[in-house]
N, C-alpha and C positions, 0 to 999 in steps of 0.2 A: 504494500500500500504506500503510495507516494505521500509525502508530507504536503499539506495544503498551506498556501499563503494565507495571510490574514484577509486579503481581498476575497479569496475563494471561500473562506469560512463566512465572511460577511455576506456574500451573495447567497450562499445556502441558507443562512439565517434569515435574510431579507425575504427570500422566496417563501419561507415558511410562515413568518410572522406578519409581513406586510406585502402580501403577494400582488396587490393592486397598486402599490405606490411606485412611482417612477422617479428616476434620477432627476434632480432639479426641483422636486416638490419638497416643501419644508420638512415634512415628517421623514421622508427618506433621507434627506441630507443630514438632519439633526441626529437621527438614529445611527447613521453611519459614523458621524463624528464621535458619538458616545461609544460605539462598538470599538473603534480604533483607539479611543482614549483608554478604554479598559485594557486593550492589548498593550498599550504603552505602559500603563500602570503595572501590569504583570511583568513586562520586560524589565522595568527599572527595579522591581522587587527581586527578580531573578539575578540581576547584576549584584545587588546588595548581599544576596546570600553568599556570594563568593568572597565577601570582605572578611578580613580577620576578626572583626568584632562580633561576627555571627557564628555561634557554635554549630556543630553538625546537628546536635539535638534540636536547636532552635530552627534550623533550616528544614529538618524533616517535619517537625510540627507545623511549620508554616506551609510547606507544600501539601501536607495531608489536609490542613484546614482549607486551603485553596481548592483542592480536589473535591472535598466535601461540599464546599460552597457552590462550586460549578455544577456538580451533580444534582444538588438540590434545585438550582435554578433551571437546569435542563428538565428535570422532572416537572417542575411547575409549568414551564413553557409547553411541554408535551401534553400535559393535562389540559391546559387552556386551548391548545391547538385541537385536541380531540373533541373538546366541548363545542368548538366552532364548526367542526365538520361532521 
């Protein structure tokens, strides 16, 4: 399985949660900014994990927390998507 770019992930997300929105519409553009801002926040956190002041235990706890948070969000979105269709 090939790794997806953030753009590819965004497009899949957008197709699922805002299928009728088009590029250039406020909702589409603002959601895309928020999606990429979230990716940027995670990227900067990943950089910090490598810093000497972050212990391995802290890094593992952080990554597990992020994974849990993302899975919970995905479950919520899938429930909402299922209710709409």
